[in-house]
N, C-alpha and C positions, 0 to 999 in steps of 0.2 A: 889666399885667392887674390892674383891682383884686382884690382877698381874696373880697370878696362877689359875683365874676362871677365865679370860679375857686371856688366856692363851690356858685354856680350852676348854672353848666357838671358839674360833678361830682355832682348830684340828679339832675337832666335824663337825663344816663348812666345810676345805680344804678338810675330809677326806670323805663324801658325793657326797660333789661334783667335782669331777675328770673328768671326758670328756667320758670318757668309764662309760657303766652301768656294765662290770663285776670287775673294779675297787674301782666304789662307793660302791659297793655292799661285796666285801671283807674289806678294808677298813674302812667301815662305820660301820661294826659288831665287826671288831678287836679293834676298837677304843671303839666303846661302852658298851663294854664289857670292857675293862679293863682299862680306861681313868684314872678312881679315885682310882684304882691300883698302879700308874704311880706317881715315886719323879719328881724333876724338872729335872734331869739331862735322865730320860728317856720323857719328854713332849720336851724337846727341839731337842733328836735324834728321835724321832717322825718327828717334825716338819724339821728336813733335807730325814727323809726319804719321805714324805710330798711333797715334791720337786724337788723329781727324776721322771722322766716319767713317763708316766702309762704304753708306752709299754717293755720298759726296767724292772718297775715293772710286771706287765702281766708274759714274759718269765722268771725272774727268779723267779715268784711264780708255776706258773703254768705248765712251762719247765721244771724246775729245770737248767736254764738256769745260771753255773754262772758272778756272776756281782761283781767286786772290790769296785765300786760304795757304792752295798745297801751291801753286807759282812759287810763293815768296820763302818756301823752302827750299835752300841749294839743290840740294840732293833731290825733289825731284825732278830733274834733269834726267839724270841717270837712269832713276825709273821709268821716266816716258821710252826713252829710249832701250829699255828691258823688251824684249821680248817670250816670250809660253816655248 
């Protein structure tokens, strides 16, 4: 298996096994919809994004609460525009 394919499988798993149902749905659908269009930089950014706690991501996405850590990750712009 290519290293890139392993990384994609890891990202898919981490996106749907978050711990909170809302984030499982949001991140899981986002990743499944876009993962094949991401380059290596996007995939690495996505890993950074997935390492952020659900509570922080929830407030940032659903409540539009600003967060410098999330906003500093380039792929967060794509997630912000993603609609369930």
